N, C-alpha and C positions, 0 to 999 in steps of 0.2 A: 469788183464790181457786178454784179449781175441787172443787165438794165432787162434783159428777152427771157423769158420763159418760153418755150416751145414747144409743147407738146400733143400728144396725140388723145385723140376722147379714150381710147382703149388702151390702159396699159395694163401689163399681169400684176397679179396684187392688189395693186392702187388706179383708180379713174384717174385722166387728167386731169376731170374739173377737182377731184378731192384732194391732189398735189395740188396745182393753182391755188386754190384753199390755203389752204396751210402754209405755202411759199408766203401768199400777200399778208398772212396774218403778221408773221415775221420780217416780212418788204412790203409797208405798203407801197409803193414809189414802183412796185415793177409791173412792167411793162407782162403781159398774157396774151399767148395767140394758142385759138384749138387747130390740130387738121382731123376733119375728120371726111365719111363719104357718108358718112349720116346727115340726112336733112334737118333732124330731127334739133341738130348737136349750132347751128346755127343763130338760129332763137337763143338757148342756150346760153354761148357766149357772150351778144347780147346782151342780153338780162346783167349780165354780173360785165359786165363793160368791155369785157374783151376783144379782140380780133378777131377773127378768124380764116381760114381759106377753106379748099372744098378740096380733096383729095378725088383722081389723084392729078396733078397739078407741072406744072413746067417750075424747072429753077429760078426762071426767069420773072416769074411770077412771086415767088419765092421773095424774092430777093426789096421787085417795090411795094410789099408789101411792108416788109419788115419794116426799109425802109420810112414807110409812111407814120407806121407807126412808132418809131424813136423820134420822129421827127414833129411828129401833133404832140410828146410830150415835152421834147424840149421849142414847145410853142414855134412851130417855123414848120411852111407848107411844105410839101414835097410833090412834084408833075409826077401825075401820073402819066405811062407811056403809052 
């Protein structure tokens, strides 16, 4: 079971959003997070209901966001540090 797709916005040959849309079509329950250093990607991510993390980021920040995304999907709120 795949619960979360963490993808970069820019990928070789296929964009992260294209990959996410393809996988969401096959697995509507899939949570998506996009990582990018481009500021406009945040708005695109939120308009699709995806999570977003700005690069560069610390591993602890990524883990907090992943925990929150997966907990929200399960209907449980996880406290932020």
